[in-house]
Steps between C-alpha positions, in 0.01 A plus 500: 500500500724372224607713212252458206229335714244781444536467121448124519170564684392748232583256220319215682193724539512598131524133395185424699313788330627436146222253408236747620657784299535288188139386528382859542690608191362210299138574605547871419635407156207269430248762608668763284452269202128483576451874468312553179522809287219594270615465143566823317259557213600844372833611355536868409748615239574873476611677184693821457293802397380476139687171456390154395844344558540260790771570756719220643294526820180459299639188332596357841146559629359322195738209563365477856144492370588226251668295773194534725265411214694183422534403865125545562392360159325826409349512153297823524709815491371853451733778386362851550689798362456864598609832356274740689167681491582844368600570145403357164307181583612326179868574566471389863335173396774436244771559763318277752460226238866527395612467864275199551630346175860546621416309818309230311793446265733436795244275671485290183881499461524379861265207440138613541265393221362800313149351510513505883540880500218755480581867438305789653537875521524626859313819585630647828244597762513835678694335783757375252507832319875553502773525242645168616167318461490624142828326417426144600397159378353250743535125449224317688518124561157337543466161668190394307 
């Protein structure tokens, strides 16, 4: 057998299979594009303890919610703030409202119409009864 003959056979074999491989890759790519993901409706922003100031991460989460709302043409947004269940109810409501207002202000700055936003106070359930749940605001995008 001549020197290099086995490699020529390998390359000839690969050339014959190349169209099949390319077609397989193309079909896999097309099918991957067909995979649908359910749209995300809830964006949770956490606050530091006893704070109503948004963190950079919180602002980035709000920006993601705004982008999704624009992309999906959402015009019904609910912002629910929480400060907890134990303590002075009036103080907790004021903290929850202030957190929600902070989020609403950024939503509006980022291009959401204020009249498309409804504010609520979030009361954690027993399952959500944790210190982290007390420090959050949820932005809910509604498709209707």
